[in-house]
N, C-alpha and C positions, 0 to 999 in steps of 0.2 A: 450518569453519565460525567466526566467529565469532557472541558472542553478548552479546548486549549488551538493557538494558529497555525496552520500546519499540519497538525495533522492529519491523520487518514480518516477516520471519522469526523472529525470535525466538518473535512473538507466534504463528505459524505452527505455531513447532514445540510449544508446550506444548497450546495448542490439539487438535492431535494428537495430542500425549499422554491429554492427558485425554477423548479420545473410544475413547482404544485400555485406556485404564481400565476406562473404562465397559462394555467390549465381555468385558471379563475377561481381558485380554494386562498383563505384565509392559511395565514401557515404561521407561526412561532415557534422559534426554540429554546428547549426550559434545560436545566442543566444541575449537576449538583454541583460542581466547582468549576466556575467561569473563569477564565485568563482574564487578566486585566487589557490586554490588547485586542478585547471583540469589544469593548464600548454596549450599545444597547444592541447587535446585535444578537447577544443571549439573553436570559431573562435567569435569575435563577427558579429552581424550579418548584420552592418555599411559596411563590408566588404563582402557583399553576392554580386556575383554576376547573375543574372537571364539571363534565356535564357528557350528558349517557347521548345527546347526537355529537357527540365530537368523534373524530377515530384521532388514537396515541399511535406513532409511531416509535416505538422503544430500542434504539441501538444498542443494541451488545458486545461488547469486549473484550468483560474481563465480568469476574464474580463483584458482587456487591448485597447488602444489608438492605436494599429499597424492594426486594421482589414482595413482599406481604403488603406495603406501601399502593406498588403499582395492581394489586389484585383486589385490595378493594375499591380502586377508584370504578366510577359509573360508566367510564370512557368504551368505547370499541378499544380492539388492542391491537396491533400489524406489530411484531419480531421485524427487524431487522438488524441480520447479524454477521458480523464483520470477521470471525476466529476469535479462538481464544488459542494462543498458543497451551505449544505439551508443558507443563509444571517444570520438569525436568532440567529446563532450559534455566533456569531462575535459580540460583541459590539460596535466598534471603525466604524464609517460610513463611511469611505473612503474605506476599507475593504468590506462593507454591498454592498455599491454601486457596487465595480468593480464585485461581485459575479451576481451580479441582469447584470450588461452588460455580464457578460459570456455567463449566460442562451441565452439574446437578440440573440448576435452572434452564436448561433449554428442553428437559424435559416437564419439569415444575409446571413450566407454562403453557405446555400445549395444553393444558387444562383451562387455560382462563383466556388465551387469547383466539382470536381468528385467524391466523396466517404468521405467514414466516413468507421475509424477503430474507434469500442468500444473496451476497454478492459475488459469489461464485461458486462455481461447478462443484469444485472443491470444501469449501465450506458448505455446502447444500447436504452434503456427507453425513458432517455432523447432525445436523437435522433432522436426517435420515435414522441415524443410528438413534436418535434421542427420541423416536416416535412421531415424528412431524411425518406428515402423507398427502396424495392426492391434489385437490385443487387448492389445497389451506398453504401449497408449499410452491415458490418459486425463485427461480435463478434471474437477478435480476440486475449488473451490474455496476450499480449505483454511485461509484467512488469517478467515476470519470465523465468530465466535463471536457472534452477535446477543445471544441470553441473556444474555452475561456484559456486553456493550457496554453492555447496558440498568442493571443491577445494578451496576455498576462506583460506586465514591466521586465525588464532584465537589467545588467548593468551591462553594459556597453564595455568597460573597462575591460572586462573579465573575457571577454572575448578580445578583444586589441591587443591585452598583452599576455595569451597565448599562442597566436598565432603561427609564431614559430616554433613548437613543440609538439610532439605526439602525448595527446592525452586519453587515460585510460580514468573511468570512473564511477563510484559506486557510491550510491543511499543509500543507508539504513541506519538503525543506530546502534550504538557498540556495544551490541551483547554478544556472547558466545556464539549464539546460535547464526548468526549472522557470517558471520566466519570470516572477515577480515583477515587471518592470519594465511587462512589458505587462500588468498587473493596476495597477499603480498609475497610469500613462496613463488604462486608464478609467475608474478613480475619478476621477482630475480630473475630467476630462467631466460622471462624473454627478455630482461636489455641485455643477455649475451647475447642473440640472436638478431639486435636490429641494432643499425647503427648511426637511428638519428637520435636526437635527444626526445627522453620517455619520462613523462609526472604519474603519477599514480593519487586522483583527488578522493579522498574518501570525509565523504560527509554526511551528518547525521547527529542526532541524539547525544549527549557526550556524556558516561557514564564513567568517572575517572577512573579508575581502578583497572578497569579494562581498556583503558583508551593508552594508559603508565605501559602495560603489556604488550600491546600492539607498537608502540613507540620504541619500545628496546627489542623488539623482534627487530624492528628496523632495522637500528644502528646495528643490532649481531650482524644484519647481510650487507651493511655495508651501504644502505639504504637512503640514507637519511637525509642527503639531498632533495629524493627523487619521491617521496612518497609525504604527500601532504595532508595531515590530520583537519581539514578545515571544522568540525564539528559542526550544532546547527547554527546553518545558515540562513539568511532573510529569503523568503520569495525571489526578493529580485536578482540577489546575490546564484542564488541555486537554478535558476530560469538561463541564467549566464553561462554555467559547469554546463550546462545541457549542449547551449546550441555551439559552447567551445570544444566538448570531445568529440573524439574521434571512434573511440568504440566504449560501448556500457559493460563490465563482467558486471555480474552478480554467482559468488559461491554461497549464498544462503542456505539453510539450510531447513529451512521455513518458511516459507510464504503463504497465509491464507489467501492474497490475490495480486499483493505486488504492482503497487501501484509505479515506482521510479521506471518498472518495466514499458508502462505503459508511455510514459513521460518521455523515454526515455526513443521510444519509436514516433513518436511524435515529431519528435527534431531530427528523425533520418539518424539517429545513433546505430550501425549494427549491438546487436546485442547478443552474447554468449553468456547462456547460464546453466548454473549445476542443477541438474531435474530433479526437485523437491518440493514436495508439499503441492502447493496448486497451480506453482510454475505455469507448467506447461497448458494446463488451462488458460492461463493469461494469454499468455505466447501467441496459443492458436499455430496460426502456418508460418507464423512468425518466427525471426530469433536463431541461434543454434543451440541444443539440449547436450550437455555431454552426462553423462551416467556415474563415470568415476575418477578423481578428484588426483590423478595425476599429474606432477605439477609441471614437468618439462613437455608433456605432449601438450598440453592446455597452452603453457606458454610456445608453443609449436603450433598450435590453431590459433593464438592472439595476434604471433607475426603475421600468419597466411592473411586475416582479416583486414590486417591495418594495409599489407601490400597490394591486393591481389580486387583489382578495380571491378573486375567481371561479379565476384564471388560477393562484393559487397553491395553492388546494385542488386543482387536475387534475393540478397535478405532482407534490404528496406524495403522490393516491392512486396515482398512475403510480410512484413509488420504494416505495413500500407492497408492490404489486403483484409489483416487479423481487426484492424482500427475501426475497419466496416461495419465489426459487430457493436460497436459501441457507438453508434452516431446517438446523437440527441434526440431525434425523431424517434428514434428506436428503444429507446430507455423509458422517454418522456410518456410513448403509448402503452408500453409495457407496467409502467406504475402506475396510469392513471385505470387500464383492463383488472388490473390485479387491485387495486383499491375497489372496484363496484362489484369486483366477484366476491373481495371480503364484505361490505354490506349487503351485498344479495344472502350469500349465503347469514349471515345473521336473521335477515327476515325472514 
């Protein structure tokens, strides 16, 4: 497992660690590659001390060559599955091979692991397909620390300098399946429907070739001053943008969970999203989903959501209701009960 500040799997590991500490467990985090910014919070796997009276939570989101090492450890083991993207979304042959291996490992590892936690119902389907079943398998969305999200520091200047402009936001890596191009085209039609100043903020991991394509599309459509490619931003800047945004729009073709959908909901930003992969499960009764990418119609819907106050309030109410499923107390209880059930099964 590789860990770096701000990515979904790393945030999940830290959240789980916090929940375990609160329950009285000793919990340390180990990784194969440790980002320099994580300091002493994460230890290299080379220093891991195995023992048969320990429970090892194995976070999994891509294939790697440590499967045999894991199998040989005497520890009791539970898989925490975060989704593996379809390999066809990536051009690199090595990336494709890692993703194919990652799916294969779901089947191989059920032979020596006590159980598996899926962080969404959509991801649970992958585990079911791989042969996991019964009380060995549980969906617990251990990505969402709502209390921490609300308390995180943010850049006030981002909020203040964008008060006079209507802001659309999307957060996601600059990869083809995140479909920022569809969002840019829809935004082009939205500008023709709305008189007020508009801007589209695109934040996320920077893949240079993809970003260059999107910037060219933006120039071709004459949107150079209205679409802003923020790239990977700091957490305090990101949470500034969540507070500044008027609408969150996702055109992504694949999300195993879609953490930004929840973060937008926490800050009462109405969410409009393409209904793909696990997005419907994550939003529940919140947000508005669409099934076809008809740009003019999506633009009209965006315009409606920006001006219809009652509709915005209805959507926000649904999103707040959905957030109840991610309460810290509920997640902690589910995690604790599953750990106890896995230990009981072992005995």
